[in-house]
C-alpha positions in Angstrom: 0.0 0.0 0.0 1.2 3.6 -0.7 3.0 4.9 2.4 1.2 8.2 2.1 -2.2 6.6 2.7 -3.5 7.2 6.2 -4.1 4.3 8.5 -7.7 3.1 8.6 -9.5 1.5 11.6 -9.8 -2.2 11.1 -13.6 -2.2 11.8 -14.2 -0.5 8.4 -15.6 -2.6 5.6 -13.3 -3.1 2.6 -15.4 -0.7 0.5 -15.4 1.9 3.3 -11.7 1.6 3.9 -10.9 2.2 0.2 -13.3 5.2 0.0 -12.0 6.8 3.1 -8.4 6.2 2.2 -8.7 7.6 -1.3 -10.6 10.7 0.0 -8.1 11.3 2.7 -5.1 10.9 0.3 -6.7 13.4 -2.2 -7.0 16.1 0.5 -4.1 15.7 2.9 -1.1 18.0 2.6 1.9 16.6 0.9 4.5 18.1 3.2 5.7 15.3 5.6 5.2 17.4 8.7 1.6 18.1 7.7 0.4 14.5 7.1 -2.8 13.5 9.0 -3.2 10.3 10.9 -6.7 9.0 10.8 -6.1 5.9 13.0 -8.8 5.4 15.6 -11.4 7.5 13.8 -14.8 6.4 12.6 -15.8 6.9 8.9 -18.1 9.9 9.7 -15.3 11.4 11.8 -12.9 11.1 8.9 -15.4 12.7 6.6 -16.0 15.5 9.1 -12.2 16.0 9.3 -11.9 16.3 5.5 -14.9 18.7 5.3 -13.3 20.9 8.0 -10.0 20.8 6.2 -11.6 21.9 3.0 -13.4 24.7 4.8 -10.2 25.9 6.4 -8.5 26.1 3.0 -11.4 28.1 1.6 -11.3 30.4 4.6 -7.5 30.9 4.2 -7.9 31.8 0.5 -10.8 34.1 1.3 -9.0 35.7 4.2 -5.9 36.5 2.1 -8.1 38.1 -0.6 -10.0 40.1 2.0 -6.8 41.3 3.7 -5.3 42.3 0.3 -8.5 44.2 -0.6 -8.4 46.1 2.7 -4.8 46.9 2.4 -5.2 48.1 -1.2 -8.3 50.2 -0.2 -6.4 51.7 2.8 -3.6 52.6 0.5 -5.9 54.3 -2.0 -7.8 56.1 0.7 -4.6 57.4 2.4 -2.7 58.2 -0.8 -3.3 61.5 -2.7 -3.2 60.2 -6.3 -3.4 63.8 -7.6 -2.6 66.4 -5.0 -4.8 69.4 -4.5 -2.0 71.7 -5.6 -1.6 69.7 -8.8 -5.3 70.0 -9.5 -5.3 73.7 -8.9 -2.3 74.1 -11.2 -4.0 72.1 -13.9 -7.1 74.4 -13.7 -4.8 77.5 -13.9 -3.0 76.0 -16.9 -6.2 75.3 -18.6 -7.5 78.8 -18.0 -4.2 80.3 -19.3 -4.3 78.1 -22.5 -7.9 79.1 -23.1 -7.1 82.8 -22.8 -4.1 82.4 -25.1 -6.1 80.6 -27.8 -9.0 83.1 -27.6 -7.2 86.4 -27.1 -3.8 85.9 -28.8 -4.8 83.6 -31.7 -2.9 80.9 -33.4 -2.5 79.7 -37.0 -3.2 76.2 -38.4 -1.2 74.8 -41.2 -3.9 75.9 -43.6 -3.8 79.4 -42.3 0.0 79.6 -42.6 -0.3 78.3 -46.2 -2.8 81.1 -47.0 -0.6 83.7 -45.4 2.5 82.5 -47.3 0.7 82.0 -50.6 1.6 78.3 -50.6 -0.1 74.9 -50.2 -0.6 73.2 -46.9 2.1 70.6 -47.5 4.7 73.3 -48.0 3.5 75.1 -44.9 3.9 72.0 -42.9 7.5 71.5 -44.1 8.3 75.1 -43.4 6.9 75.0 -39.9 8.7 71.7 -39.2 12.0 73.2 -40.4 11.7 76.3 -38.2 10.7 74.2 -35.2 13.7 71.9 -35.6 16.0 74.9 -35.7 14.4 76.3 -32.6 13.2 79.4 -34.3 9.5 78.7 -33.7 7.4 76.5 -31.5 4.0 75.0 -31.9 1.3 73.8 -29.5 -1.4 71.2 -29.7 -5.1 71.9 -29.0 -8.1 69.8 -29.8 -6.0 67.4 -31.9 -4.5 70.2 -34.0 -1.0 71.6 -34.3 -1.1 75.4 -34.0 1.5 78.1 -34.5 1.0 81.0 -31.9 0.4 84.0 -34.1 2.8 86.4 -32.2 5.7 84.5 -33.9 4.5 85.4 -37.4 4.4 88.5 -39.5 1.6 89.5 -41.8 3.2 87.6 -44.6 3.3 84.3 -42.7 7.1 84.5 -42.3 8.9 84.6 -38.9 8.9 87.7 -36.9 12.6 87.8 -36.7 12.9 89.9 -33.5 10.5 87.7 -31.6 12.2 84.6 -32.9 15.8 85.5 -32.2 15.4 87.5 -29.0 12.5 85.7 -27.2 11.7 82.3 -28.7 15.1 80.9 -29.4 16.7 81.6 -26.0 13.7 80.3 -24.1 13.5 77.1 -26.2 17.2 76.5 -25.8 16.7 76.9 -22.0 14.1 74.1 -22.1 11.1 76.3 -21.4 7.9 74.6 -22.6 5.9 75.9 -25.5 2.8 77.1 -23.6 4.9 78.8 -20.9 6.8 80.7 -23.6 3.6 81.8 -25.2 2.1 82.9 -21.9 5.2 84.9 -20.8 5.8 86.5 -24.2 2.3 87.9 -24.6 1.4 89.3 -21.1 2.8 92.2 -19.1 5.8 91.4 -16.9 7.5 93.2 -14.1 10.8 92.7 -15.8 9.7 95.2 -18.4 7.8 97.6 -16.1 4.5 96.0 -17.1 5.2 96.0 -20.8 4.5 92.9 -23.0 7.8 91.3 -24.3 6.4 90.4 -27.8 5.4 94.0 -28.4 8.3 95.8 -26.7 10.9 93.7 -28.6 10.3 95.8 -31.7 10.9 99.0 -29.9 13.6 98.1 -27.4 15.2 94.8 -28.4 18.1 95.1 -26.0 15.8 95.7 -23.0 13.7 92.6 -23.9 16.8 90.5 -24.5 18.0 91.3 -21.0 14.6 90.5 -19.5 14.7 87.2 -21.2 18.0 86.4 -19.7 16.8 87.3 -16.2 13.6 85.3 -16.7 15.7 82.2 -17.6 17.9 82.8 -14.6 14.8 83.0 -12.4 13.6 79.7 -13.8 16.9 78.1 -13.0 16.9 79.4 -9.4 13.4 79.4 -8.0 12.5 81.7 -5.1 14.0 80.5 -1.8 16.9 78.6 -3.5 
């Protein structure tokens, strides 16, 4: 007989002995130190023991799942997936972008093509080339690529003063597109409340110095 089979009381019938032994073998743990000895038990006691063993296993599995669920829920409840400050910043960013799009204006590839008297494919290539050379930046809104209008002249070509004095230095410094657009088109204390993109045509040296200070401020935040 298989040595892993439990001992069965001699008063069992042959059929009962085989049934109990097979059932016990199917459900007993395989580790040697967890083997169960059924010697001296009656058939219904063996069956009860097997039933309790199954129930214990189910409770252990259920218990682990419940514990994991509680731990996960506590983690989610206690963790700030998106902090309040981040949410407020997102709202502010959204409001700024909406203002820029509505009040400052931006050109699509089709608009640039019309301004330059070319087709849209040529306009795309021109914009791509200027962007690669850091002379111009684009933004994305509602699935479209847009060129903020302050970078362009009436003929659809680059505003060279804006490009060389404002846009290029800020792009090279790693400033993001929307941030460049926002800073360039609103009054700043660095220029006594004047707008960089407008003042650059009157006092390019003054704006150039303001851009440098602005970049330095970004590198060294307040309190650093």
